CHARMM internal coordinates of N, CA and C (Angstrom, degrees):
IC EDIT
DIST 1 N 1 CA 1.4449
DIST 1 CA 1 C 1.5246
ANGL 1 N 1 CA 1 C 108.40
DIST 1 C 2 N 1.3231
ANGL 1 CA 1 C 2 N 116.01
DIHE 1 N 1 CA 1 C 2 N 139.45
DIST 2 N 2 CA 1.4561
ANGL 1 C 2 N 2 CA 120.50
DIHE 1 CA 1 C 2 N 2 CA -179.76
DIST 2 CA 2 C 1.5183
ANGL 2 N 2 CA 2 C 110.13
DIHE 1 C 2 N 2 CA 2 C -106.69
DIST 2 C 3 N 1.3170
ANGL 2 CA 2 C 3 N 115.00
DIHE 2 N 2 CA 2 C 3 N 154.64
DIST 3 N 3 CA 1.4498
ANGL 2 C 3 N 3 CA 121.67
DIHE 2 CA 2 C 3 N 3 CA -177.97
DIST 3 CA 3 C 1.5289
ANGL 3 N 3 CA 3 C 109.09
DIHE 2 C 3 N 3 CA 3 C -108.96
DIST 3 C 4 N 1.3680
ANGL 3 CA 3 C 4 N 115.40
DIHE 3 N 3 CA 3 C 4 N 135.25
DIST 4 N 4 CA 1.4574
ANGL 3 C 4 N 4 CA 120.37
DIHE 3 CA 3 C 4 N 4 CA 174.45
DIST 4 CA 4 C 1.5235
ANGL 4 N 4 CA 4 C 108.46
DIHE 3 C 4 N 4 CA 4 C -134.74
DIST 4 C 5 N 1.3130
ANGL 4 CA 4 C 5 N 115.28
DIHE 4 N 4 CA 4 C 5 N 165.63
DIST 5 N 5 CA 1.4556
ANGL 4 C 5 N 5 CA 120.42
DIHE 4 CA 4 C 5 N 5 CA 176.10
DIST 5 CA 5 C 1.5221
ANGL 5 N 5 CA 5 C 107.49
DIHE 4 C 5 N 5 CA 5 C -114.72
DIST 5 C 6 N 1.3383
ANGL 5 CA 5 C 6 N 116.40
DIHE 5 N 5 CA 5 C 6 N 128.76
DIST 6 N 6 CA 1.4511
ANGL 5 C 6 N 6 CA 122.31
DIHE 5 CA 5 C 6 N 6 CA -179.50
DIST 6 CA 6 C 1.5200
ANGL 6 N 6 CA 6 C 108.37
DIHE 5 C 6 N 6 CA 6 C -129.33
DIST 6 C 7 N 1.3236
ANGL 6 CA 6 C 7 N 116.60
DIHE 6 N 6 CA 6 C 7 N 135.95
DIST 7 N 7 CA 1.4605
ANGL 6 C 7 N 7 CA 121.17
DIHE 6 CA 6 C 7 N 7 CA 178.04
DIST 7 CA 7 C 1.5239
ANGL 7 N 7 CA 7 C 108.95
DIHE 6 C 7 N 7 CA 7 C -100.32
DIST 7 C 8 N 1.3365
ANGL 7 CA 7 C 8 N 117.02
DIHE 7 N 7 CA 7 C 8 N 129.94
DIST 8 N 8 CA 1.4479
ANGL 7 C 8 N 8 CA 122.91
DIHE 7 CA 7 C 8 N 8 CA 178.90
DIST 8 CA 8 C 1.5195
ANGL 8 N 8 CA 8 C 109.44
DIHE 7 C 8 N 8 CA 8 C -116.48
DIST 8 C 9 N 1.3388
ANGL 8 CA 8 C 9 N 117.54
DIHE 8 N 8 CA 8 C 9 N 143.08
DIST 9 N 9 CA 1.4578
ANGL 8 C 9 N 9 CA 119.48
DIHE 8 CA 8 C 9 N 9 CA 172.99
DIST 9 CA 9 C 1.5408
ANGL 9 N 9 CA 9 C 109.02
DIHE 8 C 9 N 9 CA 9 C -63.72
DIST 9 C 10 N 1.3263
ANGL 9 CA 9 C 10 N 116.17
DIHE 9 N 9 CA 9 C 10 N 152.08
DIST 10 N 10 CA 1.4703
ANGL 9 C 10 N 10 CA 120.44
DIHE 9 CA 9 C 10 N 10 CA -176.71
DIST 10 CA 10 C 1.5290
ANGL 10 N 10 CA 10 C 114.02
DIHE 9 C 10 N 10 CA 10 C -53.58
DIST 10 C 11 N 1.3357
ANGL 10 CA 10 C 11 N 120.20
DIHE 10 N 10 CA 10 C 11 N -45.59
DIST 11 N 11 CA 1.4689
ANGL 10 C 11 N 11 CA 118.88
DIHE 10 CA 10 C 11 N 11 CA -179.43
DIST 11 CA 11 C 1.5329
ANGL 11 N 11 CA 11 C 112.66
DIHE 10 C 11 N 11 CA 11 C -60.40
DIST 11 C 12 N 1.3268
ANGL 11 CA 11 C 12 N 116.35
DIHE 11 N 11 CA 11 C 12 N -40.66
DIST 12 N 12 CA 1.4624
ANGL 11 C 12 N 12 CA 120.02
DIHE 11 CA 11 C 12 N 12 CA 178.99
DIST 12 CA 12 C 1.5225
ANGL 12 N 12 CA 12 C 110.86
DIHE 11 C 12 N 12 CA 12 C -67.73
DIST 12 C 13 N 1.3150
ANGL 12 CA 12 C 13 N 117.37
DIHE 12 N 12 CA 12 C 13 N -38.89
DIST 13 N 13 CA 1.4688
ANGL 12 C 13 N 13 CA 121.02
DIHE 12 CA 12 C 13 N 13 CA 178.71
DIST 13 CA 13 C 1.5227
ANGL 13 N 13 CA 13 C 110.40
DIHE 12 C 13 N 13 CA 13 C -63.65
DIST 13 C 14 N 1.3422
ANGL 13 CA 13 C 14 N 116.87
DIHE 13 N 13 CA 13 C 14 N -39.06
DIST 14 N 14 CA 1.4758
ANGL 13 C 14 N 14 CA 119.46
DIHE 13 CA 13 C 14 N 14 CA 177.09
DIST 14 CA 14 C 1.5195
ANGL 14 N 14 CA 14 C 110.91
DIHE 13 C 14 N 14 CA 14 C -62.21
DIST 14 C 15 N 1.3424
ANGL 14 CA 14 C 15 N 116.83
DIHE 14 N 14 CA 14 C 15 N -41.52
DIST 15 N 15 CA 1.4661
ANGL 14 C 15 N 15 CA 120.38
DIHE 14 CA 14 C 15 N 15 CA 177.76
DIST 15 CA 15 C 1.5269
ANGL 15 N 15 CA 15 C 111.05
DIHE 14 C 15 N 15 CA 15 C -63.38
DIST 15 C 16 N 1.3304
ANGL 15 CA 15 C 16 N 116.18
DIHE 15 N 15 CA 15 C 16 N -42.73
DIST 16 N 16 CA 1.4664
ANGL 15 C 16 N 16 CA 119.91
DIHE 15 CA 15 C 16 N 16 CA 179.10
DIST 16 CA 16 C 1.5255
ANGL 16 N 16 CA 16 C 111.04
DIHE 15 C 16 N 16 CA 16 C -60.33
DIST 16 C 17 N 1.3356
ANGL 16 CA 16 C 17 N 115.69
DIHE 16 N 16 CA 16 C 17 N -46.60
DIST 17 N 17 CA 1.4605
ANGL 16 C 17 N 17 CA 119.56
DIHE 16 CA 16 C 17 N 17 CA -178.97
DIST 17 CA 17 C 1.5278
ANGL 17 N 17 CA 17 C 111.44
DIHE 16 C 17 N 17 CA 17 C -65.11
DIST 17 C 18 N 1.3268
ANGL 17 CA 17 C 18 N 116.90
DIHE 17 N 17 CA 17 C 18 N -39.96
DIST 18 N 18 CA 1.4640
ANGL 17 C 18 N 18 CA 120.25
DIHE 17 CA 17 C 18 N 18 CA 179.03
DIST 18 CA 18 C 1.5255
ANGL 18 N 18 CA 18 C 110.63
DIHE 17 C 18 N 18 CA 18 C -64.48
DIST 18 C 19 N 1.3204
ANGL 18 CA 18 C 19 N 116.52
DIHE 18 N 18 CA 18 C 19 N -43.26
DIST 19 N 19 CA 1.4625
ANGL 18 C 19 N 19 CA 120.75
DIHE 18 CA 18 C 19 N 19 CA 178.18
DIST 19 CA 19 C 1.5181
ANGL 19 N 19 CA 19 C 110.82
DIHE 18 C 19 N 19 CA 19 C -63.41
DIST 19 C 20 N 1.3182
ANGL 19 CA 19 C 20 N 116.61
DIHE 19 N 19 CA 19 C 20 N -44.03
DIST 20 N 20 CA 1.4656
ANGL 19 C 20 N 20 CA 120.64
DIHE 19 CA 19 C 20 N 20 CA 179.39
DIST 20 CA 20 C 1.5199
ANGL 20 N 20 CA 20 C 110.85
DIHE 19 C 20 N 20 CA 20 C -60.82
DIST 20 C 21 N 1.3191
ANGL 20 CA 20 C 21 N 116.87
DIHE 20 N 20 CA 20 C 21 N -41.68
DIST 21 N 21 CA 1.4661
ANGL 20 C 21 N 21 CA 119.86
DIHE 20 CA 20 C 21 N 21 CA 179.54
DIST 21 CA 21 C 1.5225
ANGL 21 N 21 CA 21 C 110.91
DIHE 20 C 21 N 21 CA 21 C -67.21
DIST 21 C 22 N 1.3357
ANGL 21 CA 21 C 22 N 116.63
DIHE 21 N 21 CA 21 C 22 N -43.56
DIST 22 N 22 CA 1.4649
ANGL 21 C 22 N 22 CA 120.86
DIHE 21 CA 21 C 22 N 22 CA 179.28
DIST 22 CA 22 C 1.5214
ANGL 22 N 22 CA 22 C 111.52
DIHE 21 C 22 N 22 CA 22 C -61.49
DIST 22 C 23 N 1.3228
ANGL 22 CA 22 C 23 N 116.08
DIHE 22 N 22 CA 22 C 23 N -42.10
DIST 23 N 23 CA 1.4654
ANGL 22 C 23 N 23 CA 121.36
DIHE 22 CA 22 C 23 N 23 CA -177.96
DIST 23 CA 23 C 1.5281
ANGL 23 N 23 CA 23 C 112.85
DIHE 22 C 23 N 23 CA 23 C -86.33
DIST 23 C 24 N 1.3182
ANGL 23 CA 23 C 24 N 117.24
DIHE 23 N 23 CA 23 C 24 N -3.50
DIST 24 N 24 CA 1.4641
ANGL 23 C 24 N 24 CA 123.15
DIHE 23 CA 23 C 24 N 24 CA -179.80
DIST 24 CA 24 C 1.5362
ANGL 24 N 24 CA 24 C 111.54
DIHE 23 C 24 N 24 CA 24 C 55.23
DIST 24 C 25 N 1.3342
ANGL 24 CA 24 C 25 N 114.44
DIHE 24 N 24 CA 24 C 25 N 54.71
DIST 25 N 25 CA 1.4654
ANGL 24 C 25 N 25 CA 120.69
DIHE 24 CA 24 C 25 N 25 CA 177.29
DIST 25 CA 25 C 1.5224
ANGL 25 N 25 CA 25 C 108.45
DIHE 24 C 25 N 25 CA 25 C -146.29
DIST 25 C 26 N 1.3107
ANGL 25 CA 25 C 26 N 117.68
DIHE 25 N 25 CA 25 C 26 N 160.83
DIST 26 N 26 CA 1.4652
ANGL 25 C 26 N 26 CA 120.36
DIHE 25 CA 25 C 26 N 26 CA 178.52
DIST 26 CA 26 C 1.5327
ANGL 26 N 26 CA 26 C 111.25
DIHE 25 C 26 N 26 CA 26 C -67.50
DIST 26 C 27 N 1.3150
ANGL 26 CA 26 C 27 N 115.70
DIHE 26 N 26 CA 26 C 27 N 153.42
DIST 27 N 27 CA 1.4652
ANGL 26 C 27 N 27 CA 121.24
DIHE 26 CA 26 C 27 N 27 CA 177.40
DIST 27 CA 27 C 1.5262
ANGL 27 N 27 CA 27 C 109.84
DIHE 26 C 27 N 27 CA 27 C -57.01
DIST 27 C 28 N 1.3185
ANGL 27 CA 27 C 28 N 117.41
DIHE 27 N 27 CA 27 C 28 N -38.57
DIST 28 N 28 CA 1.4679
ANGL 27 C 28 N 28 CA 120.71
DIHE 27 CA 27 C 28 N 28 CA -179.26
DIST 28 CA 28 C 1.5296
ANGL 28 N 28 CA 28 C 111.15
DIHE 27 C 28 N 28 CA 28 C -59.45
DIST 28 C 29 N 1.3222
ANGL 28 CA 28 C 29 N 117.74
DIHE 28 N 28 CA 28 C 29 N -36.68
DIST 29 N 29 CA 1.4655
ANGL 28 C 29 N 29 CA 121.29
DIHE 28 CA 28 C 29 N 29 CA 179.21
DIST 29 CA 29 C 1.5256
ANGL 29 N 29 CA 29 C 110.31
DIHE 28 C 29 N 29 CA 29 C -69.82
DIST 29 C 30 N 1.3184
ANGL 29 CA 29 C 30 N 117.66
DIHE 29 N 29 CA 29 C 30 N -39.81
DIST 30 N 30 CA 1.4691
ANGL 29 C 30 N 30 CA 121.31
DIHE 29 CA 29 C 30 N 30 CA 176.42
DIST 30 CA 30 C 1.5246
ANGL 30 N 30 CA 30 C 109.46
DIHE 29 C 30 N 30 CA 30 C -59.54
DIST 30 C 31 N 1.3252
ANGL 30 CA 30 C 31 N 116.82
DIHE 30 N 30 CA 30 C 31 N -44.35
DIST 31 N 31 CA 1.4660
ANGL 30 C 31 N 31 CA 121.43
DIHE 30 CA 30 C 31 N 31 CA -179.41
DIST 31 CA 31 C 1.5262
ANGL 31 N 31 CA 31 C 110.70
DIHE 30 C 31 N 31 CA 31 C -64.92
DIST 31 C 32 N 1.3467
ANGL 31 CA 31 C 32 N 116.90
DIHE 31 N 31 CA 31 C 32 N -43.02
DIST 32 N 32 CA 1.4710
ANGL 31 C 32 N 32 CA 119.98
DIHE 31 CA 31 C 32 N 32 CA 178.87
DIST 32 CA 32 C 1.5231
ANGL 32 N 32 CA 32 C 110.77
DIHE 31 C 32 N 32 CA 32 C -60.49
DIST 32 C 33 N 1.3348
ANGL 32 CA 32 C 33 N 116.54
DIHE 32 N 32 CA 32 C 33 N -46.46
DIST 33 N 33 CA 1.4696
ANGL 32 C 33 N 33 CA 120.13
DIHE 32 CA 32 C 33 N 33 CA -178.23
DIST 33 CA 33 C 1.5265
ANGL 33 N 33 CA 33 C 111.36
DIHE 32 C 33 N 33 CA 33 C -66.13
DIST 33 C 34 N 1.3208
ANGL 33 CA 33 C 34 N 117.07
DIHE 33 N 33 CA 33 C 34 N -42.09
DIST 34 N 34 CA 1.4618
ANGL 33 C 34 N 34 CA 120.40
DIHE 33 CA 33 C 34 N 34 CA 179.26
DIST 34 CA 34 C 1.5273
ANGL 34 N 34 CA 34 C 110.59
DIHE 33 C 34 N 34 CA 34 C -63.77
DIST 34 C 35 N 1.3088
ANGL 34 CA 34 C 35 N 116.45
DIHE 34 N 34 CA 34 C 35 N -41.40
DIST 35 N 35 CA 1.4622
ANGL 34 C 35 N 35 CA 121.07
DIHE 34 CA 34 C 35 N 35 CA 179.39
DIST 35 CA 35 C 1.5207
ANGL 35 N 35 CA 35 C 110.57
DIHE 34 C 35 N 35 CA 35 C -64.10
DIST 35 C 36 N 1.3138
ANGL 35 CA 35 C 36 N 116.23
DIHE 35 N 35 CA 35 C 36 N -43.40
DIST 36 N 36 CA 1.4599
ANGL 35 C 36 N 36 CA 120.41
DIHE 35 CA 35 C 36 N 36 CA 179.76
DIST 36 CA 36 C 1.5243
ANGL 36 N 36 CA 36 C 111.12
DIHE 35 C 36 N 36 CA 36 C -61.87
DIST 36 C 37 N 1.3423
ANGL 36 CA 36 C 37 N 116.98
DIHE 36 N 36 CA 36 C 37 N -44.17
DIST 37 N 37 CA 1.4671
ANGL 36 C 37 N 37 CA 120.63
DIHE 36 CA 36 C 37 N 37 CA 178.07
DIST 37 CA 37 C 1.5263
ANGL 37 N 37 CA 37 C 111.16
DIHE 36 C 37 N 37 CA 37 C -62.08
DIST 37 C 38 N 1.3265
ANGL 37 CA 37 C 38 N 116.89
DIHE 37 N 37 CA 37 C 38 N -42.75
DIST 38 N 38 CA 1.4524
ANGL 37 C 38 N 38 CA 121.05
DIHE 37 CA 37 C 38 N 38 CA -178.99
DIST 38 CA 38 C 1.5229
ANGL 38 N 38 CA 38 C 110.99
DIHE 37 C 38 N 38 CA 38 C -65.52
DIST 38 C 39 N 1.3271
ANGL 38 CA 38 C 39 N 116.76
DIHE 38 N 38 CA 38 C 39 N -43.54
DIST 39 N 39 CA 1.4676
ANGL 38 C 39 N 39 CA 120.43
DIHE 38 CA 38 C 39 N 39 CA -179.03
DIST 39 CA 39 C 1.5233
ANGL 39 N 39 CA 39 C 112.04
DIHE 38 C 39 N 39 CA 39 C -67.62
DIST 39 C 40 N 1.3290
ANGL 39 CA 39 C 40 N 117.85
DIHE 39 N 39 CA 39 C 40 N -29.05
DIST 40 N 40 CA 1.4673
ANGL 39 C 40 N 40 CA 121.17
DIHE 39 CA 39 C 40 N 40 CA 177.97
DIST 40 CA 40 C 1.5257
ANGL 40 N 40 CA 40 C 111.78
DIHE 39 C 40 N 40 CA 40 C -65.18
DIST 40 C 41 N 1.3221
ANGL 40 CA 40 C 41 N 117.15
DIHE 40 N 40 CA 40 C 41 N -18.48
DIST 41 N 41 CA 1.4646
ANGL 40 C 41 N 41 CA 120.80
DIHE 40 CA 40 C 41 N 41 CA 178.10
DIST 41 CA 41 C 1.5239
ANGL 41 N 41 CA 41 C 111.19
DIHE 40 C 41 N 41 CA 41 C -72.30
DIST 41 C 42 N 1.3095
ANGL 41 CA 41 C 42 N 117.32
DIHE 41 N 41 CA 41 C 42 N -17.32
DIST 42 N 42 CA 1.4545
ANGL 41 C 42 N 42 CA 122.51
DIHE 41 CA 41 C 42 N 42 CA -177.17
DIST 42 CA 42 C 1.5282
ANGL 42 N 42 CA 42 C 109.42
DIHE 41 C 42 N 42 CA 42 C -120.34
DIST 42 C 43 N 1.3297
ANGL 42 CA 42 C 43 N 116.97
DIHE 42 N 42 CA 42 C 43 N 83.30
DIST 43 N 43 CA 1.4703
ANGL 42 C 43 N 43 CA 119.00
DIHE 42 CA 42 C 43 N 43 CA -178.14
DIST 43 CA 43 C 1.5239
ANGL 43 N 43 CA 43 C 111.13
DIHE 42 C 43 N 43 CA 43 C -63.45
DIST 43 C 44 N 1.3095
ANGL 43 CA 43 C 44 N 114.93
DIHE 43 N 43 CA 43 C 44 N 151.77
DIST 44 N 44 CA 1.4677
ANGL 43 C 44 N 44 CA 120.89
DIHE 43 CA 43 C 44 N 44 CA 179.69
DIST 44 CA 44 C 1.5229
ANGL 44 N 44 CA 44 C 109.40
DIHE 43 C 44 N 44 CA 44 C -62.68
DIST 44 C 45 N 1.3113
ANGL 44 CA 44 C 45 N 115.90
DIHE 44 N 44 CA 44 C 45 N 139.10
DIST 45 N 45 CA 1.4610
ANGL 44 C 45 N 45 CA 120.52
DIHE 44 CA 44 C 45 N 45 CA 179.37
DIST 45 CA 45 C 1.5218
ANGL 45 N 45 CA 45 C 109.25
DIHE 44 C 45 N 45 CA 45 C -82.35
DIST 45 C 46 N 1.3469
ANGL 45 CA 45 C 46 N 117.00
DIHE 45 N 45 CA 45 C 46 N 131.89
DIST 46 N 46 CA 1.4701
ANGL 45 C 46 N 46 CA 118.61
DIHE 45 CA 45 C 46 N 46 CA 178.92
DIST 46 CA 46 C 1.5218
ANGL 46 N 46 CA 46 C 110.37
DIHE 45 C 46 N 46 CA 46 C -65.81
DIST 46 C 47 N 1.3116
ANGL 46 CA 46 C 47 N 114.55
DIHE 46 N 46 CA 46 C 47 N 141.19
DIST 47 N 47 CA 1.4563
ANGL 46 C 47 N 47 CA 120.00
DIHE 46 CA 46 C 47 N 47 CA 178.30
DIST 47 CA 47 C 1.5133
ANGL 47 N 47 CA 47 C 113.84
DIHE 46 C 47 N 47 CA 47 C 83.70
DIST 47 C 48 N 1.3159
ANGL 47 CA 47 C 48 N 117.67
DIHE 47 N 47 CA 47 C 48 N -1.70
DIST 48 N 48 CA 1.4553
ANGL 47 C 48 N 48 CA 120.53
DIHE 47 CA 47 C 48 N 48 CA 178.63
DIST 48 CA 48 C 1.5234
ANGL 48 N 48 CA 48 C 108.53
DIHE 47 C 48 N 48 CA 48 C -75.91
DIST 48 C 49 N 1.3078
ANGL 48 CA 48 C 49 N 116.18
DIHE 48 N 48 CA 48 C 49 N 119.65
DIST 49 N 49 CA 1.4562
ANGL 48 C 49 N 49 CA 120.74
DIHE 48 CA 48 C 49 N 49 CA -178.05
DIST 49 CA 49 C 1.5205
ANGL 49 N 49 CA 49 C 109.94
DIHE 48 C 49 N 49 CA 49 C -112.60
DIST 49 C 50 N 1.2910
ANGL 49 CA 49 C 50 N 115.48
DIHE 49 N 49 CA 49 C 50 N 138.99
DIST 50 N 50 CA 1.4567
ANGL 49 C 50 N 50 CA 120.97
DIHE 49 CA 49 C 50 N 50 CA 176.53
DIST 50 CA 50 C 1.5150
ANGL 50 N 50 CA 50 C 107.75
DIHE 49 C 50 N 50 CA 50 C -87.92
DIST 50 C 51 N 1.3284
ANGL 50 CA 50 C 51 N 115.92
DIHE 50 N 50 CA 50 C 51 N 127.65
DIST 51 N 51 CA 1.4599
ANGL 50 C 51 N 51 CA 119.49
DIHE 50 CA 50 C 51 N 51 CA -179.35
DIST 51 CA 51 C 1.5196
ANGL 51 N 51 CA 51 C 110.13
DIHE 50 C 51 N 51 CA 51 C -76.90
DIST 51 C 52 N 1.3030
ANGL 51 CA 51 C 52 N 115.00
DIHE 51 N 51 CA 51 C 52 N 140.96
DIST 52 N 52 CA 1.4576
ANGL 51 C 52 N 52 CA 120.66
DIHE 51 CA 51 C 52 N 52 CA 178.11
DIST 52 CA 52 C 1.5277
ANGL 52 N 52 CA 52 C 109.80
DIHE 51 C 52 N 52 CA 52 C -75.83
DIST 52 C 53 N 1.2894
ANGL 52 CA 52 C 53 N 115.88
DIHE 52 N 52 CA 52 C 53 N 147.22
DIST 53 N 53 CA 1.4568
ANGL 52 C 53 N 53 CA 121.23
DIHE 52 CA 52 C 53 N 53 CA 176.51
DIST 53 CA 53 C 1.5247
ANGL 53 N 53 CA 53 C 107.85
DIHE 52 C 53 N 53 CA 53 C -75.11
DIST 53 C 54 N 1.3322
ANGL 53 CA 53 C 54 N 117.54
DIHE 53 N 53 CA 53 C 54 N 128.66
DIST 54 N 54 CA 1.4627
ANGL 53 C 54 N 54 CA 119.08
DIHE 53 CA 53 C 54 N 54 CA -178.48
DIST 54 CA 54 C 1.5314
ANGL 54 N 54 CA 54 C 111.21
DIHE 53 C 54 N 54 CA 54 C -67.39
DIST 54 C 55 N 1.3049
ANGL 54 CA 54 C 55 N 115.05
DIHE 54 N 54 CA 54 C 55 N 143.35
DIST 55 N 55 CA 1.4619
ANGL 54 C 55 N 55 CA 121.39
DIHE 54 CA 54 C 55 N 55 CA 178.82
DIST 55 CA 55 C 1.5216
ANGL 55 N 55 CA 55 C 107.80
DIHE 54 C 55 N 55 CA 55 C -112.75
DIST 55 C 56 N 1.3153
ANGL 55 CA 55 C 56 N 115.92
DIHE 55 N 55 CA 55 C 56 N 130.93
DIST 56 N 56 CA 1.4586
ANGL 55 C 56 N 56 CA 120.94
DIHE 55 CA 55 C 56 N 56 CA -179.44
DIST 56 CA 56 C 1.5211
ANGL 56 N 56 CA 56 C 108.40
DIHE 55 C 56 N 56 CA 56 C -117.26
DIST 56 C 57 N 1.2923
ANGL 56 CA 56 C 57 N 116.64
DIHE 56 N 56 CA 56 C 57 N 127.24
DIST 57 N 57 CA 1.4596
ANGL 56 C 57 N 57 CA 121.34
DIHE 56 CA 56 C 57 N 57 CA 177.56
DIST 57 CA 57 C 1.5213
ANGL 57 N 57 CA 57 C 107.90
DIHE 56 C 57 N 57 CA 57 C -101.13
DIST 57 C 58 N 1.3150
ANGL 57 CA 57 C 58 N 117.21
DIHE 57 N 57 CA 57 C 58 N 116.39
DIST 58 N 58 CA 1.4610
ANGL 57 C 58 N 58 CA 121.64
DIHE 57 CA 57 C 58 N 58 CA -176.10
DIST 58 CA 58 C 1.5237
ANGL 58 N 58 CA 58 C 113.01
DIHE 57 C 58 N 58 CA 58 C -112.31
DIST 58 C 59 N 1.2984
ANGL 58 CA 58 C 59 N 116.84
DIHE 58 N 58 CA 58 C 59 N 9.29
DIST 59 N 59 CA 1.4525
ANGL 58 C 59 N 59 CA 119.79
DIHE 58 CA 58 C 59 N 59 CA -179.92
DIST 59 CA 59 C 1.5150
ANGL 59 N 59 CA 59 C 112.08
DIHE 58 C 59 N 59 CA 59 C 90.18
DIST 59 C 60 N 1.3189
ANGL 59 CA 59 C 60 N 114.89
DIHE 59 N 59 CA 59 C 60 N -169.99
DIST 60 N 60 CA 1.4585
ANGL 59 C 60 N 60 CA 120.16
DIHE 59 CA 59 C 60 N 60 CA -178.04
DIST 60 CA 60 C 1.5260
ANGL 60 N 60 CA 60 C 111.02
DIHE 59 C 60 N 60 CA 60 C -76.59
DIST 60 C 61 N 1.3114
ANGL 60 CA 60 C 61 N 115.24
DIHE 60 N 60 CA 60 C 61 N 149.59
DIST 61 N 61 CA 1.4643
ANGL 60 C 61 N 61 CA 121.43
DIHE 60 CA 60 C 61 N 61 CA 177.02
DIST 61 CA 61 C 1.5304
ANGL 61 N 61 CA 61 C 108.20
DIHE 60 C 61 N 61 CA 61 C -76.02
DIST 61 C 62 N 1.3201
ANGL 61 CA 61 C 62 N 116.66
DIHE 61 N 61 CA 61 C 62 N 131.88
DIST 62 N 62 CA 1.4552
ANGL 61 C 62 N 62 CA 120.74
DIHE 61 CA 61 C 62 N 62 CA -177.41
DIST 62 CA 62 C 1.5270
ANGL 62 N 62 CA 62 C 112.38
DIHE 61 C 62 N 62 CA 62 C -96.14
DIST 62 C 63 N 1.3257
ANGL 62 CA 62 C 63 N 116.63
DIHE 62 N 62 CA 62 C 63 N 6.66
DIST 63 N 63 CA 1.4596
ANGL 62 C 63 N 63 CA 121.29
DIHE 62 CA 62 C 63 N 63 CA -179.70
DIST 63 CA 63 C 1.5221
ANGL 63 N 63 CA 63 C 108.09
DIHE 62 C 63 N 63 CA 63 C -119.80
DIST 63 C 64 N 1.3203
ANGL 63 CA 63 C 64 N 116.40
DIHE 63 N 63 CA 63 C 64 N 136.81
DIST 64 N 64 CA 1.4645
ANGL 63 C 64 N 64 CA 120.31
DIHE 63 CA 63 C 64 N 64 CA 178.56
DIST 64 CA 64 C 1.5241
ANGL 64 N 64 CA 64 C 109.24
DIHE 63 C 64 N 64 CA 64 C -64.50
DIST 64 C 65 N 1.3373
ANGL 64 CA 64 C 65 N 118.40
DIHE 64 N 64 CA 64 C 65 N 143.59
DIST 65 N 65 CA 1.4601
ANGL 64 C 65 N 65 CA 121.71
DIHE 64 CA 64 C 65 N 65 CA -177.82
DIST 65 CA 65 C 1.5301
ANGL 65 N 65 CA 65 C 113.39
DIHE 64 C 65 N 65 CA 65 C -52.73
DIST 65 C 66 N 1.3233
ANGL 65 CA 65 C 66 N 117.37
DIHE 65 N 65 CA 65 C 66 N -38.44
DIST 66 N 66 CA 1.4659
ANGL 65 C 66 N 66 CA 119.75
DIHE 65 CA 65 C 66 N 66 CA -177.81
DIST 66 CA 66 C 1.5363
ANGL 66 N 66 CA 66 C 112.19
DIHE 65 C 66 N 66 CA 66 C -71.11
DIST 66 C 67 N 1.3471
ANGL 66 CA 66 C 67 N 117.87
DIHE 66 N 66 CA 66 C 67 N -15.61
DIST 67 N 67 CA 1.4618
ANGL 66 C 67 N 67 CA 121.47
DIHE 66 CA 66 C 67 N 67 CA -179.82
DIST 67 CA 67 C 1.5329
ANGL 67 N 67 CA 67 C 113.34
DIHE 66 C 67 N 67 CA 67 C -101.12
DIST 67 C 68 N 1.3334
ANGL 67 CA 67 C 68 N 118.02
DIHE 67 N 67 CA 67 C 68 N -1.51
DIST 68 N 68 CA 1.4611
ANGL 67 C 68 N 68 CA 121.20
DIHE 67 CA 67 C 68 N 68 CA -175.04
DIST 68 CA 68 C 1.5270
ANGL 68 N 68 CA 68 C 112.60
DIHE 67 C 68 N 68 CA 68 C -59.80
DIST 68 C 69 N 1.3236
ANGL 68 CA 68 C 69 N 117.42
DIHE 68 N 68 CA 68 C 69 N -46.03
DIST 69 N 69 CA 1.4686
ANGL 68 C 69 N 69 CA 120.92
DIHE 68 CA 68 C 69 N 69 CA -177.51
DIST 69 CA 69 C 1.5279
ANGL 69 N 69 CA 69 C 110.44
DIHE 68 C 69 N 69 CA 69 C -57.57
DIST 69 C 70 N 1.3271
ANGL 69 CA 69 C 70 N 117.38
DIHE 69 N 69 CA 69 C 70 N -45.26
DIST 70 N 70 CA 1.4720
ANGL 69 C 70 N 70 CA 121.05
DIHE 69 CA 69 C 70 N 70 CA -179.32
DIST 70 CA 70 C 1.5344
ANGL 70 N 70 CA 70 C 110.69
DIHE 69 C 70 N 70 CA 70 C -64.73
DIST 70 C 71 N 1.3183
ANGL 70 CA 70 C 71 N 117.30
DIHE 70 N 70 CA 70 C 71 N -40.88
DIST 71 N 71 CA 1.4721
ANGL 70 C 71 N 71 CA 121.45
DIHE 70 CA 70 C 71 N 71 CA -177.61
DIST 71 CA 71 C 1.5258
ANGL 71 N 71 CA 71 C 111.84
DIHE 70 C 71 N 71 CA 71 C -67.19
DIST 71 C 72 N 1.3164
ANGL 71 CA 71 C 72 N 116.47
DIHE 71 N 71 CA 71 C 72 N -32.07
DIST 72 N 72 CA 1.4763
ANGL 71 C 72 N 72 CA 120.30
DIHE 71 CA 71 C 72 N 72 CA -179.56
DIST 72 CA 72 C 1.5196
ANGL 72 N 72 CA 72 C 110.59
DIHE 71 C 72 N 72 CA 72 C -62.04
DIST 72 C 73 N 1.3276
ANGL 72 CA 72 C 73 N 115.93
DIHE 72 N 72 CA 72 C 73 N -39.05
DIST 73 N 73 CA 1.4662
ANGL 72 C 73 N 73 CA 120.43
DIHE 72 CA 72 C 73 N 73 CA -175.29
DIST 73 CA 73 C 1.5264
ANGL 73 N 73 CA 73 C 114.09
DIHE 72 C 73 N 73 CA 73 C -89.77
DIST 73 C 74 N 1.3033
ANGL 73 CA 73 C 74 N 117.24
DIHE 73 N 73 CA 73 C 74 N 3.88
DIST 74 N 74 CA 1.4652
ANGL 73 C 74 N 74 CA 119.74
DIHE 73 CA 73 C 74 N 74 CA 178.22
DIST 74 CA 74 C 1.5099
ANGL 74 N 74 CA 74 C 110.96
DIHE 73 C 74 N 74 CA 74 C -81.48
END
COOR INIT
IC SEED 1 N 1 CA 1 C
IC BUILD
């Protein structure tokens, strides 16, 4: 499971907390279930391919790791 930070407006946060209390579950579980239901409305399109991130090999780094920050700003 991965962790993210999401900002909610106060009225929505109050609804989330009220729902969580009514259902006797953590707010995070309410958010997970709501997200899952919402995403199910948009089925994956067949043939949709995710492009790979290109990888570039540039050789060895010629600057010591502790000096990288200084070299960036030169």
